VONURO-936457 format. One line per 10 residues: number of its first residue (from 1); their letters; for each residue x, y, z of C-alpha. Coordinates in steps of 0.02 Angstrom, whole numbers. Example, Ala and Ser with C-alpha at 12.3 -4.5 7.8 and 13.67 -1.06 7.14 Angstrom:
2
1) as) 615 -225 390  684 -53 357
***
This chain:
645
1) mislsptsfl) -4155 7114 797  -4120 7009 644  -4058 6832 616  -3892 6869 531  -3847 6765 379  -3672 6774 306  -3745 6803 134  -3776 6980 193  -3593 7020 184  -3465 7062 52
11) nktgvpgcst) -3290 7006 93  -3135 7090 26  -2974 6992 23  -2805 6996 -60  -2630 6926 -63  -2477 7027 -15  -2412 7088 -180  -2562 7013 -271  -2717 7103 -331  -2870 7124 -219
21) hlslrqprii) -3039 7050 -266  -3218 7056 -207  -3320 6901 -169  -3508 6879 -148  -3496 6705 -74  -3540 6654 103  -3396 6716 211  -3340 6635 370  -3223 6776 422  -3332 6913 495
31) afpasfrvfs) -3279 7060 603  -3420 7157 685  -3418 7347 699  -3457 7435 862  -3642 7450 819  -3660 7260 824  -3683 7158 982  -3686 6968 978  -3789 6897 1121  -3705 6750 1208
41) slgsnrdpng) -3850 6692 1314  -3985 6567 1264  -4173 6589 1249  -4242 6738 1156  -4073 6775 1078  -4093 6631 955  -4222 6609 820  -4317 6445 805  -4188 6378 683  -4044 6403 806
51) svlietsats) -3968 6557 723  -3879 6678 838  -3977 6841 850  -3882 7002 825  -3937 7175 876  -3899 7311 749  -3944 7491 720  -3984 7450 537  -4169 7473 500  -4178 7329 375
61) sssletsaad) -4078 7187 302  -4065 7282 139  -3976 7428 222  -3861 7301 303  -3815 7232 133  -3787 7406 63  -3656 7446 193  -3583 7271 198  -3417 7319 119  -3388 7437 264
71) ivpkstvsgg) -3418 7300 392  -3269 7193 351  -3103 7272 403  -2964 7291 277  -2830 7177 347  -2649 7215 305  -2612 7029 300  -2727 6909 208  -2725 6749 109  -2743 6708 -74
81) vqdvygedaa) -2874 6753 -201  -3046 6761 -118  -2989 6686 48  -3160 6713 125  -3150 6563 242  -2984 6611 321  -2900 6452 258  -2733 6512 191  -2565 6518 279  -2560 6708 289
91) tedmpitpws) -2722 6715 392  -2692 6574 516  -2662 6692 663  -2822 6790 633  -2975 6749 741  -3128 6696 641  -3312 6664 666  -3365 6485 624  -3504 6523 501  -3614 6387 428
101) lsvasgytll) -3783 6453 372  -3777 6548 535  -3647 6554 673  -3610 6369 703  -3627 6319 886  -3667 6173 999  -3695 6000 927  -3705 6072 751  -3528 6141 766  -3461 5970 816
111) rdphhnkgla) -3542 5895 661  -3472 6027 543  -3309 5960 467  -3254 6135 414  -3251 6199 594  -3247 6049 709  -3090 6038 816  -3141 5894 929  -3051 5899 1096  -2946 6047 1037
121) fshrerdahy) -3087 6171 1075  -3023 6284 1215  -3125 6312 1373  -3168 6487 1314  -3229 6422 1147  -3333 6289 1234  -3420 6425 1334  -3444 6541 1186  -3513 6406 1070  -3621 6303 1189
131) lrgllpptvi) -3507 6151 1191  -3504 6122 1379  -3555 5944 1416  -3544 5893 1234  -3358 5855 1251  -3251 5771 1384  -3168 5902 1498  -2991 5882 1432  -2917 6000 1303  -2779 5935 1188
141) sqdlqvkkmm) -2675 6012 1050  -2692 5977 865  -2517 5900 866  -2573 5774 997  -2726 5735 892  -2611 5701 744  -2504 5585 850  -2657 5492 911  -2728 5471 735  -2563 5407 667
151) htlrqyqvpl) -2555 5281 809  -2730 5223 764  -2696 5212 577  -2539 5109 604  -2641 4978 696  -2735 4936 535  -2653 4797 436  -2764 4816 282  -2730 4972 174  -2915 4992 131
161) qrymammdlq) -2955 5008 317  -2831 5152 328  -2911 5232 175  -3085 5220 253  -3021 5292 417  -2944 5439 325  -3103 5472 225  -3205 5467 385  -3086 5593 464  -3103 5707 312
171) etnerlfykl) -3292 5707 337  -3283 5745 523  -3130 5857 549  -3064 5932 387  -2917 6027 460  -2854 5877 557  -2865 5769 400  -2755 5890 302  -2637 5920 448  -2613 5731 458
181) lidhveellp) -2585 5714 271  -2465 5861 259  -2360 5810 410  -2350 5626 357  -2362 5642 169  -2239 5505 124  -2328 5378 233  -2507 5428 193  -2496 5472 8  -2509 5287 -41
191) vvytptvgea) -2661 5274 74  -2766 5417 5  -2708 5392 -174  -2623 5259 -278  -2613 5114 -249  -2749 5103 -114  -2873 5217 -205  -2883 5086 -343  -2951 4955 -224  -3065 5088 -147
201) cqkygsiflr) -3142 5123 -318  -3167 4939 -351  -3262 4924 -187  -3336 5100 -184  -3515 5038 -185  -3485 4932 -31  -3392 5064 70  -3496 5216 14  -3567 5307 165  -3590 5489 117
211) pqglfislke) -3568 5591 -44  -3403 5683 -65  -3438 5762 -234  -3567 5784 -371  -3637 5635 -466  -3703 5694 -635  -3789 5557 -734  -3891 5547 -893  -4043 5574 -783  -3982 5753 -753
221) kgkihevlrn) -3971 5795 -938  -4047 5967 -964  -4029 6008 -779  -3840 6012 -752  -3836 6200 -721  -3958 6176 -576  -3864 6022 -514  -3703 6122 -499  -3795 6251 -396  -3841 6114 -271
231) wpekniqviv) -3659 6106 -218  -3645 6210 -58  -3483 6299 -104  -3497 6436 -236  -3318 6496 -258  -3251 6343 -350  -3075 6358 -423  -3033 6176 -468  -3144 6037 -533  -3080 5860 -558
241) vtdgerilgl) -3200 5761 -667  -3203 5580 -726  -3324 5468 -818  -3247 5314 -737  -3208 5222 -899  -3022 5197 -871  -2982 5203 -686  -2794 5184 -663  -2752 5016 -743  -2913 4938 -679
251) gdlgcqgmgi) -3030 4977 -824  -3212 5031 -822  -3274 5060 -644  -3419 5173 -693  -3489 5283 -557  -3370 5207 -429  -3228 5305 -508  -3276 5448 -391  -3132 5396 -278  -3012 5469 -407
261) pvgklslyta) -3078 5651 -408  -3096 5647 -218  -2917 5584 -198  -2843 5704 -326  -2925 5855 -244  -2863 5800 -73  -2689 5813 -147  -2727 5981 -227  -2756 6043 -50  -2624 5947 47
271) lggvrpsacl) -2483 5963 -79  -2528 6119 -177  -2618 6221 -46  -2779 6246 -147  -2910 6271 -11  -3036 6128 5  -3186 6244 -7  -3129 6287 -184  -3122 6105 -243  -3263 6008 -326
281) pvtidvgtnn) -3253 5821 -368  -3370 5768 -509  -3415 5599 -586  -3508 5594 -751  -3612 5435 -750  -3658 5374 -924  -3668 5192 -873  -3537 5055 -872  -3487 4909 -982  -3421 4815 -830
291) ekllndefyi) -3537 4665 -817  -3478 4626 -641  -3533 4798 -581  -3698 4792 -676  -3739 4631 -582  -3675 4693 -413  -3818 4734 -293  -3708 4863 -207  -3664 4959 -367  -3714 5142 -346
301) glrqrratge) -3718 5200 -528  -3834 5187 -677  -3869 5005 -722  -3850 5018 -909  -3719 5002 -1044  -3614 5156 -1077  -3689 5295 -1181  -3581 5342 -1329  -3581 5455 -1481  -3699 5603 -1485
311) eyselmhefm) -3784 5561 -1319  -3616 5562 -1229  -3554 5719 -1317  -3712 5816 -1279  -3702 5776 -1093  -3518 5825 -1084  -3550 5986 -1179  -3692 6032 -1063  -3577 6001 -915  -3435 6106 -985
321) tavkqnygek) -3554 6248 -1028  -3636 6243 -857  -3468 6247 -769  -3418 6405 -861  -3587 6486 -826  -3580 6444 -641  -3397 6472 -600  -3326 6581 -739  -3185 6562 -863  -3042 6542 -738
331) vviqfedfan) -3099 6380 -654  -2975 6239 -684  -3059 6083 -756  -2950 5930 -740  -3002 5779 -844  -2958 5618 -755  -2960 5435 -812  -3062 5455 -970  -3036 5319 -1101  -2919 5361 -1245
341) hnafdllaky) -3055 5388 -1374  -3135 5524 -1267  -2984 5597 -1178  -2897 5667 -1332  -3058 5729 -1410  -3113 5821 -1251  -2942 5903 -1230  -2940 5959 -1412  -3121 6019 -1411  -3117 6121 -1251
351) gtthlvfndd) -2933 6170 -1242  -2970 6332 -1338  -3128 6380 -1242  -3098 6323 -1062  -2955 6310 -937  -2936 6121 -957  -2798 6003 -907  -2786 5815 -931  -2677 5741 -796  -2659 5573 -883
361) iqgtasvvla) -2593 5655 -1041  -2513 5817 -983  -2478 5790 -798  -2395 5621 -825  -2293 5693 -968  -2232 5838 -863  -2175 5733 -715  -2089 5603 -826  -1999 5739 -923  -1936 5809 -757
371) gliaalrfvg) -1867 5638 -711  -1780 5622 -880  -1702 5794 -863  -1637 5743 -691  -1575 5574 -759  -1461 5664 -882  -1351 5697 -731  -1310 5510 -728  -1301 5471 -914  -1240 5637 -985
381) gslsnhrflf) -1284 5725 -1145  -1450 5805 -1187  -1619 5729 -1224  -1584 5742 -1410  -1440 5617 -1388  -1557 5480 -1324  -1676 5354 -1403  -1842 5320 -1317  -1950 5164 -1327  -2124 5159 -1251
391) lgageagtgi) -2229 5007 -1208  -2404 5081 -1216  -2470 5207 -1342  -2623 5276 -1253  -2650 5441 -1163  -2497 5430 -1051  -2377 5358 -1180  -2417 5478 -1321  -2431 5625 -1201  -2257 5592 -1129
401) aelialeisk) -2185 5563 -1302  -2255 5727 -1368  -2188 5830 -1223  -2015 5751 -1239  -2016 5793 -1424  -2071 5971 -1386  -1929 5993 -1260  -1802 5922 -1383  -1869 6036 -1520  -1855 6192 -1412
411) kshipleear) -1684 6152 -1338  -1605 6091 -1501  -1693 6214 -1615  -1753 6078 -1733  -1928 6048 -1806  -2048 5949 -1697  -2065 5815 -1832  -1877 5790 -1828  -1876 5776 -1639  -2007 5638 -1646
421) kniwlvdskg) -1894 5524 -1747  -1796 5465 -1594  -1956 5414 -1505  -2036 5243 -1539  -2196 5167 -1470  -2256 4988 -1451  -2442 4952 -1431  -2540 4789 -1417  -2503 4748 -1599  -2315 4781 -1590
431) livssrkesl) -2200 4920 -1645  -2293 5068 -1723  -2224 5084 -1899  -2272 5171 -2061  -2349 5015 -2139  -2483 5019 -2001  -2525 5203 -2022  -2694 5183 -2107  -2764 5076 -1965  -2694 5182 -1822
441) qhfkkpwahd) -2794 5298 -1709  -2757 5481 -1745  -2652 5509 -1588  -2534 5366 -1635  -2500 5420 -1814  -2360 5547 -1775  -2259 5401 -1704  -2269 5286 -1855  -2090 5282 -1919  -2011 5184 -2061
451) hepirelvda) -1961 5013 -1997  -2006 4832 -2024  -2148 4770 -1911  -2094 4696 -1744  -2215 4604 -1631  -2121 4569 -1469  -2053 4702 -1350  -1884 4618 -1325  -1858 4613 -1513  -1904 4798 -1524
461) vkaikptvli) -1774 4836 -1390  -1641 4742 -1488  -1686 4831 -1651  -1715 5009 -1590  -1575 5005 -1458  -1658 5130 -1342  -1568 5215 -1199  -1735 5246 -1112  -1875 5118 -1089  -2043 5185 -1028
471) gtsgvgqtft) -2193 5078 -981  -2370 5150 -987  -2460 4991 -1041  -2563 4957 -886  -2507 4775 -897  -2400 4705 -756  -2236 4610 -776  -2212 4654 -960  -2033 4714 -930  -1969 4535 -920
481) qdvvetmael) -1795 4480 -870  -1748 4466 -1056  -1805 4644 -1087  -1712 4721 -939  -1554 4620 -971  -1555 4675 -1153  -1570 4858 -1097  -1421 4829 -980  -1318 4751 -1121  -1351 4902 -1232
491) nekpiilsls) -1322 5038 -1101  -1204 5066 -956  -1344 5151 -861  -1512 5103 -937  -1657 5217 -890  -1810 5110 -851  -1974 5192 -802  -2114 5072 -753  -2258 5194 -738  -2421 5094 -738
501) nptsqsecta) -2532 5101 -584  -2575 5025 -463  -2426 4922 -406  -2501 4760 -472  -2500 4833 -648  -2320 4896 -643  -2217 4834 -791  -2083 4774 -669  -2036 4795 -487  -1891 4899 -423
511) edaytwsqgr) -1805 4741 -362  -1818 4662 -534  -1749 4816 -621  -1597 4831 -506  -1562 4644 -498  -1577 4608 -684  -1469 4760 -728  -1336 4717 -597  -1377 4875 -502  -1347 4989 -652
521) aifasgspfa) -1526 5040 -695  -1593 5213 -662  -1768 5164 -609  -1931 5251 -567  -2110 5187 -555  -2287 5254 -549  -2330 5175 -382  -2209 5171 -235  -2081 5034 -206  -1973 5011 -51
531) pveyegktfv) -1784 5039 -59  -1687 4892 -132  -1521 4822 -72  -1409 4748 -206  -1231 4690 -172  -1215 4797 -17  -1284 4956 -94  -1455 5031 -57  -1554 5100 -205  -1700 5218 -177
541) pgqannayif) -1822 5198 -323  -1903 5358 -383  -2090 5377 -399  -2147 5469 -555  -2305 5521 -468  -2414 5653 -550  -2437 5726 -377  -2269 5812 -401  -2344 5917 -539  -2532 5944 -542
551) pgfglglims) -2554 6025 -368  -2422 6159 -400  -2474 6176 -581  -2655 6209 -529  -2601 6333 -396  -2499 6428 -526  -2650 6439 -641  -2762 6501 -500  -2645 6631 -426  -2611 6708 -597
561) gtirvhddml) -2791 6701 -658  -2736 6605 -812  -2872 6575 -942  -2792 6438 -1049  -2660 6302 -1027  -2509 6311 -1143  -2378 6176 -1174  -2240 6295 -1120  -2317 6297 -945  -2296 6107 -937
571) laasealaeq) -2113 6124 -988  -2089 6258 -854  -2164 6142 -723  -2048 5999 -776  -1893 6107 -766  -1946 6177 -597  -1966 6001 -527  -1799 5940 -595  -1713 6089 -513  -1766 6028 -340
581) lteehyekgm) -1642 5883 -338  -1485 5904 -234  -1316 5816 -232  -1377 5708 -89  -1522 5646 -196  -1408 5608 -343  -1291 5508 -231  -1438 5394 -190  -1481 5372 -373  -1640 5475 -359
591) ifppfrnirk) -1718 5567 -506  -1863 5639 -405  -1850 5734 -240  -1928 5665 -79  -2112 5703 -52  -2079 5773 122  -2036 5941 41  -2182 5937 -79  -2264 6100 -24  -2104 6197 -55
601) isariaakva) -2086 6109 -222  -2266 6150 -268  -2240 6333 -226  -2090 6341 -343  -2184 6252 -482  -2332 6370 -457  -2216 6520 -470  -2135 6454 -631  -2304 6413 -709  -2375 6583 -662
611) akayelglat) -2220 6672 -730  -2241 6581 -895  -2426 6626 -900  -2382 6811 -878  -2247 6796 -1011  -2371 6719 -1134  -2504 6850 -1097  -2626 6720 -1029  -2632 6784 -850  -2772 6903 -799
621) rlpqpkeleq) -2728 6941 -619  -2638 7107 -635  -2519 7180 -592  -2400 7033 -584  -2335 7003 -406  -2150 7041 -387  -2115 6885 -282  -2217 6745 -361  -2150 6606 -248  -2187 6707 -91
631) caessmysps) -2359 6746 -162  -2389 6559 -190  -2337 6513 -14  -2448 6645 67  -2594 6585 -41  -2580 6406 19  -2712 6328 130  -2657 6307 310  -2734 6162 411  -2692 6239 579
641) yrsyr) -2842 6265 692  -2910 6442 702  -2962 6529 863  -3150 6557 868  -3227 6715 936
***
């Protein structure tokens, strides 16, 4: 007899119509051949560590490994790339074995969030996995568990309490957490992400109970490769990383910015179907300049001022190199909430060597462009017929501006420099004009046009006469009544996008935009606002949430095996999102579709992104599937409980 470890097995998986791949990771889907017999009784059939003992005709573990590929059956229906855990939609009807380091059973199984089902364990499963007496006798369905959890969550009056309850559920019953989030996405999205995640990050040191990702600090310099290997999952496909210097519109939160990667990756799974075992949240801790945190006894990060210059660059380079060594060239690395001076440099430096994506620059740009394309239905013309004025010239503002210019350039067949001329930006010093060019940061210089200096936003609106006003300043209530009324005087249907997060930092509220424009504004925001009634008509404000784009975008990169991100993929994602609006949505004044259909939307975005990757020659997963959208849907993580052998 041997104590069977899942590392002894090779697992072969594939997607219908997609290429088949081998994985050496720890599988949790194991089918035993006839020569194997799993003992179900206690006593001598377990080793001292609690592993289930298995009788086999193999003479040694090495011979077992040699014939491992023959052990796993070749299923005709399987999930996405390397679906070794049985997590994708296509495999949800297949029985699986709940592997941990050995076959999980008893009290250990109930404490394993990957396999725990709570009261949904059947009577047969309770007998097979030594759960008798560890659970009350009743058996309930997953749907009833969802209903019960929603009832509990709705009792909490404080959003942070709901956030903490959801994070606790994620750490105790992973599938129920994602089932809850998928089924009630419109209600729970503001709980697990903006705006509530902002408060969670501010108080992360106080509410921290257990680690949900990797914390890599200056103390790990020279050891990052080994630190990455400490993470229990080996088949990582998406990493979201932050250094915590610019968390939403809240500033430097240091190590407590971990709430952002954790929240983003929850959405990668719930909205885009990227399996949770393939996701890795990372915080790079180089200190903080937030004096309040440095003096907070509950702060969990390094108590020092931020490292900069060469020390910072060396740590980031070691991290990027180690990621590629550990997980290969096709792992998606999403930069999140880095300060402007680092965000642009990191994207430029690693964009040619790694599969990197900055959601603040590229993701925001893609979702806003989709909203503008949809808004053309109300105002007519093409993007080239409009004038754009931004309040805010950081990562989001310049990123959106550049993607708009790129779309105009491609559609109108004009040079990019010419397309930029209809796009104006205002920063903390006023309108960005040519006379300021020498003192501007490099990412602002393309937007310095010939014009006299203007200090105030309302004066810039009067001078530039924009048809579209976009706020990315991170400063609340900057779209004043004078500003909105001036936009309404200049335009029959002014497009006003107040994108800063969280809600407290929004440039104006939905109610303000509709009221001050006499109900004529086409409005969208970064954080959610409730519907507004004005003169007997109900307006449904859109939410230009990056969650429309990055989950499907990431899935498209993964399923195609893309090795680099190209701007044309962002344009493809924008156009795919804009196409999801129906006549019913337009009648309500919406420029973004409802989130309740987000998985279908993500599948279509993934298909468009993958198609563009194949067209550009950047996809490595060959041959190209014939039905990319069907391939995306079958690759998506399914939160439904599996039946255990």
